[in-house]
C-alpha positions in Angstrom: -10.3 -12.7 -0.3 -9.9 -10.0 -2.9 -7.0 -7.6 -2.7 -5.7 -5.7 -5.7 -3.2 -2.9 -6.3 -4.0 0.1 -8.5 -2.5 3.5 -9.2 -4.2 6.3 -7.2 -4.3 8.4 -10.4 -6.5 5.9 -12.2 -10.2 6.7 -11.9 -12.1 4.9 -9.2 -14.1 1.8 -10.3 -17.2 0.4 -8.8 -15.4 -2.9 -8.0 -12.7 -1.2 -5.9 -14.5 -1.8 -2.6 -12.5 -0.4 0.3 -10.0 2.1 -1.2 -6.8 2.3 0.9 -4.0 4.7 0.2 -0.7 2.9 1.1 1.7 5.8 0.4 3.2 7.8 3.2 3.0 11.1 1.2 -0.1 12.5 -0.5 0.1 12.0 -4.3 1.2 15.1 -6.2 -1.5 17.0 -8.1 -4.4 14.9 -6.8 -7.3 16.6 -5.0 -8.4 14.7 -1.9 -12.0 14.6 -3.2 -11.0 13.1 -6.5 -9.0 10.3 -4.8 -12.0 8.9 -3.0 -10.0 7.0 -0.4 -11.6 5.3 2.6 -8.5 4.8 4.7 -4.9 6.1 4.8 -3.0 3.9 7.4 0.4 5.5 7.4 1.8 2.9 9.9 1.9 0.3 7.1 3.8 2.5 4.7 7.6 2.2 4.3 9.5 4.5 6.5 11.1 7.6 5.0 14.5 6.1 5.4 13.5 2.9 3.6 11.9 4.9 0.8 15.0 7.0 0.3 17.3 4.0 0.4 15.2 2.1 -2.2 14.8 5.1 -4.5 18.5 5.8 -4.4 19.0 2.9 -6.8 21.4 1.1 -4.5 18.9 -1.6 -3.5 17.2 -4.5 -5.3 13.5 -5.0 -5.0 14.2 -8.2 -3.1 16.4 -6.3 -0.5 13.7 -3.7 -0.2 11.0 -6.4 0.3 13.0 -7.9 3.2 13.5 -4.6 5.0 9.9 -3.6 4.4 8.5 -6.9 5.8 10.8 -6.4 8.8 9.2 -2.9 9.3 5.7 -4.5 9.1 6.5 -6.7 12.1 5.8 -3.8 14.5 2.7 -4.2 16.6 1.1 -1.1 15.1 1.6 -2.4 11.5 0.4 -5.9 12.4 -2.8 -4.5 13.9 -3.5 -2.5 10.7 -2.7 -5.5 8.5 -5.1 -7.7 10.5 -7.8 -5.0 10.0 -7.2 -5.0 6.3 -7.4 -8.8 6.1 -10.7 -8.7 7.9 -12.0 -6.0 5.5 -10.8 -8.2 2.5 -12.7 -11.2 3.9 -15.9 -9.0 3.8 -15.3 -7.6 0.3 -12.8 -6.2 -2.2 -9.9 -4.1 -1.0 -7.9 -1.9 -3.4 -4.5 -0.7 -2.3 -3.7 2.6 -4.0 -0.2 3.9 -4.7 1.3 6.7 -6.8 4.1 4.4 -7.9 4.6 4.2 -11.6 5.3 0.5 -11.3 2.9 -0.8 -8.7 3.9 -4.4 -9.3 7.4 -3.6 -8.0 6.4 -1.4 -5.1 5.5 -1.8 -1.5 1.9 -2.0 -2.4 2.5 -5.4 -4.1 4.3 -6.6 -1.0 1.3 -5.6 1.1 -1.1 -7.3 -1.2 0.9 -10.5 -1.1 1.0 -10.3 2.7 -2.7 -9.7 3.0 -3.4 -12.7 0.9 -1.5 -15.0 3.3 
């Protein structure tokens, strides 16, 4: 199973496979045609409240991870995660985020969960 995380602002690569935007909001300054995304499952993105809480600086990444994983326990999110796992079994999946630090973002949490 191949799941990786990349910034949405990086140019698409031939090895990206299925390109999945995992941010709730569309990335600033990026044309939809240039993004070349295949899916945008908003039900697996962090809630607005969780994003605001995390970006306020009051939370550690570990606290954020715990709350985000709890949000992903919903039936809608679980169904989407199962679909992405199935896609990853068939070929590469690239999770795309606008985060400046993708390794400490919700996208890395998703990639880890998909690899389980």
